[in-house]
C-alpha positions as CSV (number, residue, x, y, z in Angstrom):
1,M,-152.5,143.3,-162.5
2,K,-151.3,139.9,-161.3
3,R,-152.8,137.0,-163.1
4,N,-154.5,134.3,-160.9
5,P,-153.1,130.8,-161.5
6,W,-155.9,129.3,-159.5
7,N,-156.9,126.9,-162.2
8,M,-153.5,125.3,-162.4
9,L,-152.9,125.2,-158.7
10,K,-155.9,123.4,-157.2
11,I,-156.2,123.3,-153.5
12,G,-155.0,120.2,-151.7
13,V,-154.5,119.3,-148.0
14,V,-151.0,120.4,-147.0
15,G,-149.4,117.5,-145.2
16,C,-151.2,117.3,-141.9
17,A,-151.5,121.0,-141.3
18,V,-154.8,122.8,-141.5
19,L,-155.3,126.5,-140.7
20,V,-158.3,127.4,-138.6
21,G,-159.3,129.8,-135.8
22,V,-158.6,129.4,-132.2
23,S,-161.4,127.8,-130.2
24,A,-163.5,129.3,-127.4
25,S,-166.8,127.3,-127.4
26,A,-167.7,123.7,-127.8
27,W,-170.8,121.8,-128.8
28,T,-171.0,118.0,-128.4
29,V,-172.7,115.9,-131.1
30,S,-173.4,112.5,-129.6
31,G,-174.0,109.1,-131.2
32,V,-172.9,110.1,-134.7
33,A,-170.4,107.3,-135.2
34,S,-170.6,103.6,-134.1
35,A,-168.9,100.3,-134.9
36,D,-171.7,99.7,-137.4
37,T,-171.6,103.0,-139.2
38,V,-167.9,103.6,-139.5
39,T,-166.7,101.9,-142.8
40,G,-163.2,100.6,-143.4
41,I,-161.9,100.8,-139.8
42,S,-162.0,98.4,-137.0
43,A,-163.8,99.0,-133.7
44,T,-162.5,95.9,-131.9
45,T,-160.3,96.0,-128.9
46,S,-156.9,97.5,-129.8
47,S,-153.5,96.2,-128.8
48,T,-151.6,97.7,-125.8
49,P,-151.1,101.4,-126.5
50,S,-147.6,102.6,-127.4
51,A,-145.6,104.8,-125.1
52,P,-146.9,108.4,-125.0
53,V,-145.5,110.9,-127.4
54,V,-144.2,114.0,-125.5
55,I,-143.2,117.5,-126.4
56,K,-140.0,119.3,-126.1
57,E,-140.4,123.0,-126.9
58,V,-138.1,125.5,-128.7
59,V,-138.3,129.1,-127.6
60,L,-137.9,131.7,-130.4
61,T,-137.3,135.4,-129.6
62,S,-137.3,138.5,-131.8
63,K,-134.2,140.6,-132.1
64,S,-136.3,143.6,-133.1
65,T,-137.4,146.2,-130.5
66,D,-140.5,146.7,-132.7
67,L,-141.9,143.3,-131.9
68,T,-142.4,141.5,-128.5
69,T,-142.8,137.8,-128.6
70,N,-143.9,134.8,-126.7
71,I,-143.1,131.9,-129.0
72,K,-143.0,128.3,-127.8
73,V,-142.6,125.8,-130.7
74,P,-143.5,122.2,-130.0
75,Q,-141.2,119.4,-131.1
76,L,-142.5,115.9,-130.9
77,T,-140.4,113.1,-129.3
78,G,-141.1,109.4,-128.8
79,M,-142.7,108.6,-132.2
80,L,-141.9,105.2,-133.6
81,D,-141.2,106.6,-137.1
82,T,-138.3,108.9,-136.3
83,K,-137.9,110.1,-139.9
84,Y,-141.5,111.2,-140.1
85,Q,-141.2,112.8,-136.6
86,D,-138.1,114.8,-137.7
87,E,-139.8,116.0,-140.9
88,L,-142.9,117.0,-139.0
89,N,-140.9,118.9,-136.4
90,D,-139.1,120.7,-139.3
91,I,-142.5,121.7,-140.7
92,I,-143.7,123.1,-137.3
93,L,-140.4,125.0,-136.7
94,S,-140.2,126.4,-140.2
95,H,-143.8,127.7,-139.9
96,A,-142.9,129.5,-136.7
97,N,-139.7,130.9,-138.1
98,K,-141.6,132.2,-141.2
99,D,-144.2,133.8,-139.0
100,L,-141.6,135.5,-136.9
101,A,-139.7,136.8,-139.9
102,N,-143.0,138.1,-141.5
103,W,-144.0,139.9,-138.3
104,E,-140.6,141.4,-137.7
105,K,-140.7,142.8,-141.3
106,T,-144.2,144.2,-140.8
107,A,-143.4,145.7,-137.4
108,S,-140.2,147.3,-138.7
109,E,-142.0,148.9,-141.7
110,D,-144.9,150.2,-139.5
111,A,-142.6,151.5,-136.9
112,E,-140.7,153.4,-139.6
113,A,-143.9,154.8,-141.0
114,A,-145.0,155.9,-137.5
115,K,-141.7,157.8,-137.1
116,E,-142.1,159.5,-140.4
117,K,-145.7,160.6,-139.7
118,G,-144.9,161.7,-136.2
119,Y,-147.2,159.4,-134.1
120,T,-146.4,157.0,-131.3
121,Y,-145.6,153.4,-132.3
122,R,-146.4,150.6,-129.8
123,P,-144.5,147.4,-130.4
124,Y,-146.6,144.6,-132.0
125,E,-147.0,141.3,-130.3
126,L,-146.6,137.8,-131.6
127,T,-147.6,134.7,-129.6
128,I,-147.2,131.1,-130.6
129,V,-148.4,128.4,-128.1
130,Y,-149.4,124.8,-128.4
131,T,-151.5,122.0,-126.9
132,L,-150.9,118.3,-127.2
133,K,-154.6,117.1,-127.5
134,S,-153.7,113.4,-127.7
135,D,-150.4,111.7,-126.9
136,G,-151.3,108.4,-128.7
137,T,-152.2,106.3,-125.7
138,R,-156.0,107.2,-125.6
139,N,-158.8,106.3,-127.9
140,P,-158.1,106.0,-130.8
141,S,-154.9,104.3,-129.8
142,G,-151.8,105.6,-131.6
143,V,-153.4,108.9,-132.7
144,V,-151.3,111.9,-131.8
145,S,-153.1,115.2,-132.1
146,L,-151.5,118.6,-131.7
147,T,-152.6,122.2,-132.1
148,V,-150.3,125.2,-132.6
149,T,-151.9,128.6,-132.1
150,T,-150.4,131.7,-133.7
151,Y,-151.7,135.1,-132.6
152,G,-150.4,138.4,-133.8
153,Q,-151.5,141.8,-132.4
154,T,-151.2,145.3,-133.8
155,G,-153.7,146.8,-131.5
156,G,-157.4,145.8,-131.0
157,T,-158.7,142.4,-131.7
158,G,-156.8,140.0,-133.9
159,M,-157.5,136.8,-135.9
160,P,-155.7,133.8,-134.3
161,R,-154.6,130.9,-136.5
162,V,-154.4,127.3,-135.3
163,D,-152.5,124.7,-137.2
164,T,-153.7,121.2,-136.4
165,Y,-151.5,118.0,-136.8
166,N,-153.1,114.6,-136.6
167,V,-150.8,111.5,-137.2
168,L,-150.8,107.8,-136.4
169,N,-147.9,106.8,-134.3
170,A,-146.9,103.6,-136.1
171,A,-143.7,102.1,-137.5
172,A,-144.7,103.9,-140.7
173,A,-146.5,107.1,-139.5
174,Q,-149.3,108.5,-141.5
175,R,-151.7,111.4,-141.4
176,V,-155.0,110.7,-139.8
177,T,-158.0,112.0,-141.7
178,L,-161.7,112.4,-141.0
179,L,-162.4,109.4,-143.2
180,D,-160.2,107.3,-140.8
181,L,-162.2,108.6,-137.8
182,L,-165.8,108.8,-139.0
183,G,-166.0,106.6,-142.1
184,T,-167.0,107.1,-145.7
185,D,-170.0,109.3,-144.9
186,Y,-168.0,111.6,-142.6
187,K,-169.0,114.8,-144.5
188,A,-172.7,114.2,-144.3
189,T,-172.3,113.1,-140.6
190,I,-170.5,116.3,-139.7
191,D,-172.6,118.6,-141.7
192,A,-175.8,117.2,-140.1
193,G,-174.3,117.4,-136.6
194,V,-173.1,121.0,-137.0
195,I,-176.5,122.1,-138.4
196,A,-178.3,120.4,-135.6
197,K,-176.2,122.2,-133.0
198,I,-176.6,125.6,-134.8
199,D,-180.4,125.1,-134.7
200,E,-180.2,124.5,-130.9
201,N,-178.3,127.7,-130.4
202,P,-179.3,130.1,-133.2
203,Q,-178.4,133.2,-131.2
204,Y,-174.7,132.4,-131.6
205,F,-174.6,131.5,-135.3
206,F,-174.9,132.8,-138.8
207,K,-176.6,129.7,-140.2
208,D,-176.6,130.9,-143.8
209,Q,-172.8,131.1,-143.7
210,F,-172.3,127.4,-143.0
211,K,-172.2,125.7,-146.4
212,G,-170.8,122.4,-145.1
213,I,-167.3,121.4,-144.2
214,S,-164.5,122.0,-146.7
215,A,-161.9,119.5,-147.9
216,D,-159.4,121.1,-145.5
217,Q,-161.7,121.2,-142.4
218,G,-159.7,121.8,-139.3
219,F,-160.0,119.2,-136.5
220,F,-158.2,117.5,-133.7
221,V,-158.7,114.4,-131.6
222,E,-159.3,114.6,-127.8
223,K,-160.7,112.2,-125.2
224,G,-162.4,109.9,-127.7
225,D,-163.9,112.7,-129.8
226,A,-163.1,114.2,-133.2
227,V,-163.4,117.9,-132.7
228,M,-164.2,120.2,-135.6
229,V,-162.9,123.8,-135.3
230,F,-164.2,126.8,-137.3
231,P,-162.4,130.1,-137.7
232,K,-163.6,133.0,-135.6
233,Y,-166.4,135.0,-137.3
234,A,-166.8,132.3,-140.0
235,I,-170.1,130.9,-138.9
236,A,-170.7,132.7,-135.5
237,A,-170.5,136.1,-133.9
238,G,-167.2,137.0,-132.2
239,V,-168.7,136.4,-128.8
240,A,-168.8,132.7,-129.6
241,G,-165.1,132.7,-130.4
242,S,-164.2,129.9,-132.8
243,P,-166.8,127.2,-132.2
244,E,-165.8,123.6,-131.7
245,F,-168.1,120.7,-132.5
246,R,-167.3,117.3,-130.8
247,F,-168.2,114.0,-132.5
248,S,-168.0,110.9,-130.4
249,L,-165.9,108.1,-131.8
250,P,-166.5,104.3,-131.2
251,N,-164.8,102.9,-128.2
252,N,-161.4,101.3,-128.9
253,L,-161.4,102.6,-132.4
254,V,-158.4,101.3,-134.4
255,I,-157.0,103.2,-137.3
256,Q,-155.7,100.8,-139.9
257,P,-152.2,101.6,-141.4
258,N,-152.0,102.2,-145.1
259,P,-151.9,98.7,-146.6
260,T,-149.8,99.5,-149.7
261,P,-146.6,101.5,-149.4
262,L,-145.8,104.1,-152.0
263,P,-143.4,103.0,-154.8
264,D,-139.7,103.6,-154.2
265,K,-139.3,105.6,-157.4
266,V,-141.7,108.0,-159.2
267,K,-141.0,109.3,-162.7
268,V,-142.2,112.5,-164.5
269,E,-141.6,112.9,-168.2
270,L,-141.6,116.4,-169.7
271,G,-141.6,117.0,-173.4
272,T,-139.8,119.9,-175.1
273,G,-143.1,121.8,-175.2
274,D,-143.3,121.7,-171.4
275,V,-140.0,123.6,-170.9
276,E,-139.7,127.4,-171.0
277,Q,-136.7,129.6,-170.8
278,N,-136.3,133.0,-169.2
279,A,-134.4,136.0,-170.6
280,D,-131.2,134.6,-169.1
281,G,-131.6,131.2,-170.8
282,V,-132.5,129.4,-167.6
283,S,-134.7,126.3,-168.2
284,L,-138.0,126.5,-166.4
285,V,-140.4,123.6,-165.8
286,P,-144.1,123.6,-164.8
287,F,-144.3,123.6,-161.0
288,R,-147.7,121.8,-160.6
289,K,-147.1,119.1,-163.3
290,V,-143.7,118.2,-161.7
291,A,-144.8,118.4,-158.1
292,E,-148.0,116.4,-158.5
293,G,-146.3,113.9,-160.8
294,L,-143.8,113.3,-157.9
295,G,-146.7,112.7,-155.5
296,Y,-146.7,116.1,-153.8
297,T,-149.8,118.1,-153.0
298,V,-149.9,121.7,-154.2
299,K,-151.8,124.6,-152.7
300,W,-151.9,128.1,-154.0
301,N,-151.9,131.0,-151.5
302,Q,-153.4,134.0,-153.3
303,E,-152.7,136.4,-150.3
304,T,-148.9,135.8,-150.5
305,Y,-148.8,134.9,-154.2
306,A,-147.0,131.7,-153.4
307,A,-147.4,128.0,-153.9
308,E,-147.0,125.5,-151.1
309,L,-145.9,121.9,-151.7
310,S,-146.2,118.9,-149.4
311,K,-145.9,115.2,-149.2
312,G,-146.3,113.4,-145.9
313,A,-144.5,115.6,-143.4
314,Q,-142.4,117.3,-146.1
315,W,-143.1,120.9,-146.9
316,T,-141.8,123.9,-148.8
317,S,-143.1,126.9,-150.7
318,V,-142.1,129.1,-153.6
319,S,-143.0,132.8,-154.2
320,V,-143.6,134.4,-157.5
321,G,-140.7,136.7,-158.3
322,K,-138.5,135.6,-155.4
323,D,-135.3,133.8,-156.2
324,S,-135.3,132.2,-152.7
325,Y,-135.9,128.5,-152.1
326,F,-135.8,126.2,-149.0
327,F,-136.9,122.8,-147.8
328,A,-137.7,122.2,-144.1
329,K,-134.9,123.6,-142.0
330,M,-132.4,124.4,-144.8
331,A,-131.4,128.0,-145.2
332,P,-132.9,129.8,-148.2
333,V,-130.8,129.6,-151.4
334,A,-130.8,131.4,-154.7
335,L,-131.0,129.2,-157.9
336,G,-130.4,131.9,-160.5
337,A,-134.1,132.4,-161.4
338,A,-137.3,133.3,-159.6
339,P,-140.7,131.5,-160.1
340,V,-142.7,133.1,-162.9
341,I,-146.3,132.7,-164.2
342,L,-146.5,132.2,-168.0
343,N,-149.9,131.5,-169.7
344,D,-151.5,130.9,-166.3
345,T,-149.0,128.3,-165.3
346,L,-146.4,128.6,-162.6
347,Y,-142.8,127.7,-163.7
348,V,-139.7,127.1,-161.5
349,P,-136.1,126.6,-162.6
350,T,-135.0,123.0,-163.2
351,K,-132.6,123.3,-160.3
352,F,-135.5,123.6,-157.9
353,V,-136.3,120.0,-158.8
354,S,-132.7,118.7,-158.5
355,D,-131.3,120.9,-155.7
356,I,-134.4,121.4,-153.5
357,L,-136.6,118.4,-154.1
358,K,-133.5,116.2,-154.6
359,A,-134.9,114.4,-157.6
360,E,-132.7,113.0,-160.4
361,V,-133.0,115.2,-163.5
362,T,-131.8,114.0,-167.0
363,I,-132.1,116.3,-170.1
364,D,-131.8,115.0,-173.6
365,S,-133.3,115.9,-177.1
366,K,-136.7,114.4,-176.2
367,G,-137.2,116.6,-173.1
368,I,-136.6,116.3,-169.3
369,H,-136.8,113.1,-167.3
370,I,-137.3,113.3,-163.6
371,E,-137.1,110.5,-161.0
372,Q,-137.5,110.6,-157.3
C-alpha cells in the first residue's frame, strides 16, 4: 500500500491557478464590501487604465483516432510584465498539453480493452475553452481575470474543471487574491453571503455540505464583482450546475502592488542528515524542505501521487516513481533517479534542484548548500 506523505506536503495555492467546476448559475450578494470595510486597499479614483490585455489562442489536436478534441488554449498578450506573462502562458499551455497526453493515454487503453472484450468503442472527447473575464481596463483597474474550462467525456455526464487566473497587470505583475479584493475579513464576508443566498434558495442546495470557503477557493473578477465558483455537486444538485456567488466590489477599487520585492538570492542549507542515497548511489534531497526554502509553494496530489511546485507564474510537478522532470515548456528529461518516499518524506535527486530549478548547488563535508 502506498504511504500518504500528506503531512510533509501541506496544501498551498498553486501560483494563480485554482481548480473548480464550470459555472451554470449565479447569485449576487450586494453591499458586502465598501471603501470603509475593505482593509489595506485604496478605494480612491484610480489612474488611467492600462491598455487591455488580449488573447491569442493556440489550437491543440490529438493524433489519436480514439480521442476527438476541441482544444483552444489562451495565451495572454499586452501585459506590462512580459516575463510574468511568458511564465503564465507556459503554465496554461503545459496544463493543456498534460491533459491532452493523459486523455490520449486513457482513450488508447480503453479502446484496446473494448477491442479485447468485443464491444464497440466510441471515441472519447476532450474540450478546452476559455473566457477572458476581465482585460485589466475595468474595475478594479489593472486586474486581468481568465478562466480555462477543461471538459472530458467518456459517455454520460462529466465533471468539468475550470482553472482561474487572476493577476495584476503592473510593471511587476502579481497574483490577485481575495484578500486584495475584499479585505482582511474576506472569509467571513464570503461565508455569510453564500449562506444567505443558500437560505434564499434552499431547493437548489445541500446546506450541510457548505463548510465555508477553503484556502484555494476558486474565483474570478468580472464587471466590478468578485465571483466565487463552486464545483458541480459540491454544495448543490446537478441541476444547479456549478453555482456562482457574486460579491460587489467598491467603485474604483485600486489593488496596491506588493511593497517589498523578494530578495535576489534565497539560500537553503541541508545537513548530512537531510541527504539520502538510493541503491545506485544517487544523492537525494527532501523535496518540500528545498522547495519551500527557495520560496516555492508545494501541493500534494493524492490522485496522481505527484507533488506540484509553484512560485509566481512558475510551475512544475514530480511524480513518485517516474524519472521524468520538466519545467514550463521544457521537454521532460531523465535525471537518473525517480522521486521516492522515505519515512513519509518525498525525496528528489540533487540534479532536480540544479538542472530543473536552476539553483546553485554546492556539496562539501558539512552538507549541501543551495542558492537561487
